[in-house]
Backbone as numpy.savetxt, mean C-alpha at the origin, in Angstrom:
# Nx Ny Nz CAx CAy CAz Cx Cy Cz
3.72 12.93 18.27 2.45 12.27 18.13 1.91 11.93 19.52
0.66 12.24 19.72 0.04 12.05 21.03 0.01 10.58 21.43
-0.09 9.68 20.46 -0.07 8.25 20.78 1.24 7.87 21.46
2.33 8.47 21.04 3.65 8.17 21.61 3.71 8.59 23.08
2.90 9.57 23.43 2.85 10.02 24.83 1.86 9.19 25.65
1.24 8.20 25.02 0.31 7.32 25.72 -1.09 7.88 25.87
-1.46 8.84 25.04 -2.79 9.43 25.12 -3.79 8.54 24.38
-4.62 7.83 25.16 -5.57 6.90 24.58 -6.59 7.59 23.67
-6.97 8.80 24.04 -7.94 9.53 23.21 -7.37 9.79 21.82
-6.08 10.01 21.74 -5.44 10.24 20.45 -5.56 9.00 19.56
-5.39 7.82 20.16 -5.55 6.58 19.40 -7.00 6.41 18.96
-7.94 6.71 19.83 -9.36 6.64 19.47 -9.67 7.57 18.31
-9.17 8.80 18.41 -9.40 9.78 17.33 -8.79 9.30 16.02
-7.59 8.77 16.11 -6.92 8.25 14.92 -7.71 7.10 14.31
-8.21 6.23 15.16 -9.01 5.10 14.69 -10.26 5.61 13.96
-10.96 6.55 14.57 -12.18 7.10 13.95 -11.87 7.77 12.62
-10.73 8.42 12.55 -10.34 9.18 11.36 -9.85 8.29 10.22
-9.07 7.26 10.53 -8.36 6.52 9.49 -8.74 5.05 9.32
-9.50 4.47 10.24 -9.73 3.02 10.19 -10.39 2.57 8.89
-11.34 3.33 8.38 -12.01 2.93 7.13 -11.03 2.90 5.95
-10.18 3.89 5.88 -9.20 3.94 4.79 -8.18 2.81 4.93
-7.73 2.57 6.17 -6.76 1.50 6.40 -7.39 0.15 6.09
-8.65 0.01 6.42 -9.36 -1.23 6.11 -9.43 -1.42 4.59
-9.64 -0.35 3.86 -9.65 -0.43 2.40 -8.31 -0.91 1.85
-7.22 -0.39 2.39 -5.88 -0.82 1.96 -5.69 -2.31 2.27
-6.04 -2.70 3.48 -5.87 -4.11 3.88 -6.75 -5.03 3.04
-7.97 -4.60 2.71 -8.86 -5.42 1.88 -8.30 -5.61 0.48
-7.73 -4.54 -0.08 -7.17 -4.66 -1.43 -6.02 -5.66 -1.46
-5.27 -5.73 -0.38 -4.13 -6.63 -0.34 -4.57 -8.04 0.04
-5.36 -8.17 1.11 -5.74 -9.48 1.63 -6.87 -10.13 0.83
-7.71 -9.29 0.22 -8.85 -9.76 -0.55 -9.80 -10.61 0.30
-9.88 -10.25 1.58 -10.75 -10.97 2.51 -11.13 -10.00 3.63
-12.42 -9.76 3.81 -12.88 -8.76 4.78 -12.46 -9.08 6.21
-12.68 -10.31 6.63 -12.35 -10.69 8.00 -10.86 -10.58 8.25
-10.08 -11.06 7.32 -8.63 -10.98 7.44 -8.17 -9.52 7.47
-8.76 -8.69 6.62 -8.41 -7.26 6.59 -8.73 -6.61 7.93
-9.86 -6.96 8.54 -10.21 -6.41 9.85 -9.17 -6.81 10.90
-8.72 -8.07 10.84 -7.69 -8.53 11.78 -6.39 -7.76 11.57
-6.05 -7.53 10.32 -4.81 -6.81 10.01 -4.90 -5.38 10.57
-6.03 -4.71 10.35 -6.18 -3.34 10.84 -6.14 -3.31 12.37
-6.72 -4.29 13.00 -6.63 -4.39 14.47 -5.17 -4.45 14.89
-4.41 -5.33 14.25 -2.99 -5.47 14.56 -2.21 -4.19 14.26
-2.62 -3.49 13.21 -1.98 -2.23 12.85 -2.14 -1.21 13.99
-3.34 -1.10 14.53 -3.56 -0.14 15.60 -2.81 -0.53 16.88
-2.66 -1.81 17.12 -1.84 -2.24 18.25 -0.39 -1.82 18.01
0.06 -2.02 16.79 1.45 -1.65 16.47 1.62 -0.13 16.56
0.66 0.61 16.06 0.73 2.08 16.15 0.84 2.49 17.62
0.02 1.88 18.46 0.02 2.23 19.89 1.35 1.88 20.54
1.89 0.69 20.23 3.11 0.25 20.90 4.38 0.81 20.28
4.31 1.23 19.03 5.51 1.68 18.33 5.46 3.15 17.93
4.50 3.89 18.42 4.35 5.30 18.04 5.61 6.11 18.33
6.33 5.74 19.37 7.55 6.48 19.73 8.65 6.32 18.68
8.54 5.30 17.81 9.56 5.09 16.78 9.28 5.93 15.53
8.10 6.56 15.48 7.78 7.39 14.32 8.73 8.57 14.24
9.28 8.80 13.04 10.23 9.90 12.82 9.62 10.87 11.81
9.15 12.04 12.26 8.53 12.99 11.33 9.48 13.48 10.23
10.77 13.33 10.43 11.72 13.75 9.39 11.65 12.82 8.18
11.11 11.62 8.38 11.05 10.64 7.29 9.71 10.68 6.54
8.75 11.45 7.03 7.46 11.54 6.35 6.35 11.87 7.32
5.14 11.90 6.79 3.98 12.26 7.61 3.53 11.08 8.47
2.81 11.39 9.53 2.26 10.34 10.39 1.26 9.50 9.60
0.47 10.15 8.78 -0.51 9.43 7.96 0.20 8.46 7.02
1.26 8.92 6.39 2.04 8.04 5.51 2.61 6.86 6.27
3.05 7.12 7.51 3.61 6.05 8.34 2.57 4.98 8.65
1.36 5.40 9.04 0.35 4.39 9.39 -0.12 3.62 8.17
-0.16 4.28 7.01 -0.52 3.55 5.79 0.59 2.58 5.40
1.82 2.97 5.61 2.95 2.09 5.34 2.94 0.88 6.28
2.65 1.12 7.55 2.55 0.03 8.53 1.46 -0.95 8.08
0.32 -0.42 7.65 -0.79 -1.26 7.20 -0.39 -2.09 5.99
0.20 -1.44 5.02 0.60 -2.13 3.81 1.60 -3.25 4.12
2.61 -2.92 4.91 3.64 -3.91 5.23 3.08 -5.08 6.04
2.22 -4.79 7.00 1.64 -5.87 7.80 0.76 -6.77 6.94
-0.02 -6.18 6.04 -0.87 -6.99 5.17 -0.03 -7.84 4.22
0.98 -7.24 3.61 1.85 -8.00 2.70 2.59 -9.11 3.45
3.08 -8.81 4.64 3.77 -9.83 5.44 2.83 -10.98 5.79
1.61 -10.65 6.15 0.66 -11.71 6.49 0.40 -12.58 5.27
0.19 -11.97 4.12 -0.07 -12.74 2.90 1.13 -13.61 2.57
2.34 -13.07 2.63 3.54 -13.85 2.34 3.71 -15.00 3.33
3.54 -14.70 4.62 3.74 -15.71 5.66 2.73 -16.85 5.57
1.55 -16.56 5.08 0.48 -17.56 5.04 0.19 -18.07 3.64
1.03 -17.73 2.67 0.78 -18.11 1.28 0.74 -19.62 1.10
1.54 -20.34 1.86 1.59 -21.79 1.70 0.33 -22.47 2.23
-0.42 -21.80 3.08 -1.60 -22.40 3.70 -2.86 -22.24 2.85
-2.80 -21.48 1.78 -3.97 -21.21 0.97 -4.29 -22.42 0.10
-5.53 -22.89 0.18 -5.97 -23.98 -0.67 -6.81 -23.37 -1.78
-6.55 -23.79 -3.00 -7.22 -23.19 -4.15 -8.28 -24.14 -4.66
-9.52 -23.68 -4.67 -10.60 -24.46 -5.24 -10.58 -24.28 -6.75
-11.36 -25.09 -7.45 -11.41 -24.98 -8.91 -11.90 -23.60 -9.33
-12.92 -23.08 -8.60 -13.44 -21.75 -8.90 -12.37 -20.68 -8.67
-11.66 -20.79 -7.55 -10.60 -19.84 -7.24 -9.48 -19.91 -8.27
-9.15 -21.13 -8.69 -8.10 -21.29 -9.68 -8.46 -20.60 -11.00
-9.73 -20.72 -11.41 -10.16 -20.04 -12.64 -10.09 -18.54 -12.47
-10.46 -18.04 -11.28 -10.38 -16.61 -11.02 -8.93 -16.13 -11.06
-8.03 -16.93 -10.47 -6.61 -16.57 -10.48 -6.07 -16.56 -11.90
-6.47 -17.52 -12.70 -6.01 -17.56 -14.09 -6.49 -16.33 -14.85
-7.72 -15.90 -14.59 -8.24 -14.69 -15.24 -7.45 -13.47 -14.80
-7.12 -13.41 -13.50 -6.32 -12.29 -13.00 -4.94 -12.28 -13.65
-4.31 -13.44 -13.73 -2.98 -13.52 -14.35 -3.05 -13.06 -15.80
-4.09 -13.46 -16.51 -4.24 -13.04 -17.91 -4.35 -11.52 -18.02
-5.13 -10.93 -17.09 -5.28 -9.47 -17.11 -3.97 -8.78 -16.77
-3.20 -9.37 -15.86 -2.00 -8.72 -15.36 -0.82 -8.84 -16.32
-0.90 -9.71 -17.30 0.23 -9.88 -18.20 0.29 -8.79 -19.27
-0.75 -7.98 -19.36 -0.71 -6.91 -20.35 0.22 -5.80 -19.88
0.89 -5.16 -20.82 1.82 -4.08 -20.50 1.04 -2.78 -20.38
1.32 -2.02 -19.30 0.65 -0.74 -19.09 1.52 0.40 -19.59
1.00 1.15 -20.54 1.74 2.31 -21.02 0.95 3.59 -20.82
-0.27 3.45 -20.30 -1.11 4.61 -20.02 -1.50 4.56 -18.55
-1.99 5.67 -18.04 -2.43 5.71 -16.65 -3.65 4.82 -16.45
-3.63 4.06 -15.36 -4.75 3.19 -15.04 -5.41 3.60 -13.74
-4.94 4.68 -13.14 -5.48 5.12 -11.86 -6.14 6.48 -12.01
-7.25 6.65 -11.35 -7.95 7.92 -11.36 -7.55 8.71 -10.12
-6.28 9.08 -10.04 -5.77 9.77 -8.86 -6.04 11.26 -8.92
-6.42 11.79 -10.08 -6.61 13.23 -10.23 -7.89 13.73 -9.57
-8.84 12.81 -9.29 -10.13 13.24 -8.76 -10.03 13.74 -7.33
-8.94 13.47 -6.66 -8.75 13.92 -5.29 -7.84 15.15 -5.29
-8.00 15.95 -4.26 -7.12 17.10 -4.16 -6.03 16.82 -3.16
-5.01 17.61 -3.21 -3.92 17.46 -2.26 -2.58 17.52 -2.95
-1.61 17.80 -2.17 -0.26 17.98 -2.69 0.32 16.72 -3.31
0.01 15.56 -2.72 0.56 14.32 -3.25 0.14 14.10 -4.70
-1.06 14.51 -5.04 -1.54 14.30 -6.40 -0.81 15.20 -7.40
-0.46 16.39 -6.96 0.35 17.28 -7.79 1.72 16.65 -8.02
2.28 16.08 -6.95 3.60 15.45 -7.05 3.54 14.19 -7.90
2.48 13.40 -7.75 2.33 12.20 -8.58 2.24 12.57 -10.06
1.58 13.67 -10.33 1.41 14.13 -11.72 2.76 14.39 -12.39
3.77 14.75 -11.61 5.08 15.08 -12.15 5.89 13.84 -12.54
5.47 12.66 -12.07 6.18 11.42 -12.41 5.74 10.92 -13.79
6.64 10.21 -14.46 6.26 9.56 -15.72 5.17 8.53 -15.42
4.23 8.29 -16.35 3.12 7.37 -16.08 3.56 5.99 -15.58
4.56 5.41 -16.19 4.97 4.06 -15.77 5.52 4.07 -14.35
6.24 5.11 -13.98 6.77 5.21 -12.61 5.65 5.52 -11.61
4.73 6.37 -12.02 3.57 6.68 -11.18 2.77 5.40 -10.94
2.58 4.60 -12.00 1.84 3.35 -11.86 2.55 2.39 -10.92
3.87 2.36 -10.96 4.63 1.50 -10.03 4.31 1.89 -8.59
4.36 3.18 -8.29 4.08 3.66 -6.94 2.64 3.32 -6.54
1.70 3.56 -7.43 0.30 3.31 -7.11 0.00 1.82 -6.96
0.62 1.00 -7.81 0.44 -0.45 -7.66 0.98 -0.91 -6.31
2.11 -0.35 -5.90 2.73 -0.76 -4.63 1.94 -0.26 -3.43
1.58 1.02 -3.42 1.02 1.62 -2.22 -0.50 1.73 -2.20
-1.14 1.58 -3.34 -2.60 1.58 -3.37 -3.12 0.15 -3.48
-2.57 -0.61 -4.43 -3.02 -1.99 -4.64 -2.33 -2.98 -3.73
-1.18 -2.58 -3.15 -0.47 -3.49 -2.26 0.31 -4.57 -2.97
0.69 -4.32 -4.21 1.44 -5.32 -4.98 2.91 -5.35 -4.54
3.49 -6.51 -4.62 4.93 -6.65 -4.35 5.69 -6.15 -5.58
6.99 -5.97 -5.43 7.80 -5.55 -6.57 7.72 -6.58 -7.69
7.74 -7.86 -7.33 7.66 -8.92 -8.35 6.33 -8.87 -9.09
5.25 -8.61 -8.38 3.94 -8.51 -9.04 3.89 -7.31 -9.98
4.47 -6.21 -9.56 4.50 -5.02 -10.43 5.34 -5.31 -11.67
6.47 -5.96 -11.48 7.33 -6.34 -12.60 6.55 -7.16 -13.61
5.78 -8.10 -13.11 4.97 -8.96 -13.97 3.89 -8.15 -14.68
3.20 -7.27 -13.94 2.13 -6.45 -14.52 2.65 -5.57 -15.67
3.83 -4.98 -15.44 4.35 -4.02 -16.41 5.23 -4.66 -17.47
5.60 -5.91 -17.25 6.50 -6.58 -18.20 7.89 -5.97 -18.18
8.30 -5.48 -17.01 9.61 -4.85 -16.86 10.46 -5.70 -15.92
11.77 -5.67 -16.08 12.64 -6.43 -15.17 12.46 -5.98 -13.72
12.58 -6.93 -12.79 12.40 -6.67 -11.38 13.32 -5.56 -10.88
14.58 -5.59 -11.27 15.53 -4.57 -10.85 15.13 -3.18 -11.32
14.58 -3.11 -12.52 14.13 -1.83 -13.08 12.96 -1.29 -12.26
12.02 -2.18 -11.93 10.85 -1.77 -11.13 11.31 -1.26 -9.77
12.23 -1.98 -9.14 12.74 -1.54 -7.83 13.41 -0.17 -7.93
14.19 0.03 -8.99 14.86 1.33 -9.18 13.84 2.43 -9.43
12.82 2.16 -10.25 11.78 3.16 -10.51 11.09 3.56 -9.21
10.75 2.57 -8.40 10.05 2.87 -7.14 10.95 3.68 -6.22
12.20 3.28 -6.10 13.12 3.99 -5.21 13.29 5.45 -5.67
13.52 5.64 -6.95 13.71 7.01 -7.47 12.43 7.83 -7.38
11.30 7.19 -7.65 10.02 7.89 -7.60 9.68 8.31 -6.17
9.96 7.44 -5.19 9.72 7.82 -3.80 10.61 8.99 -3.40
11.86 8.98 -3.87 12.77 10.10 -3.58 12.23 11.40 -4.20
11.72 11.29 -5.44 11.16 12.47 -6.10 9.91 12.97 -5.37
9.09 12.04 -4.91 7.88 12.43 -4.17 8.25 13.11 -2.85
9.25 12.55 -2.15 9.69 13.15 -0.89 10.18 14.58 -1.14
10.96 14.76 -2.19 11.48 16.09 -2.51 10.35 17.04 -2.87
9.40 16.57 -3.66 8.28 17.40 -4.08 7.40 17.78 -2.89
7.20 16.84 -1.97 6.34 17.10 -0.81 7.03 18.04 0.17
8.37 18.12 0.05 9.20 19.03 0.81 8.90 19.09 2.23
């Protein structure tokens, strides 16, 4: 990766190419535009300083930067969860979200087929509940516990589904 060699233009190009998508991931997790922008800023700093640690044998560069974004956003939310003050309006919104999330998903809830690419072919090969676990984790930014709650499945089962599904995706992406 050119960033690992210290090529600033490579970082600029990467920013132009991926910043909007990374911002979308951060927004879905943080649910706050300003916070998401801060997270993406920190992500690009991390990409610049840690690019040499990227291992292409473990996956694509794009997958790595999306993973960095997801993890940084989730870590920020976890680290700052105690500081969040809930207004009455926010509390009602949270209660509505919890009510929606307690339903069990047995059908696909993601429109992943509208895009082309190898990953979508590989996702199609997974069982719907396992595919939903992966998409909830990597698209919505949900924690394993949140996915467990959404699907009404034990936490250990959700973790196993995600682990096996990621292995299957890696094999399929070859």
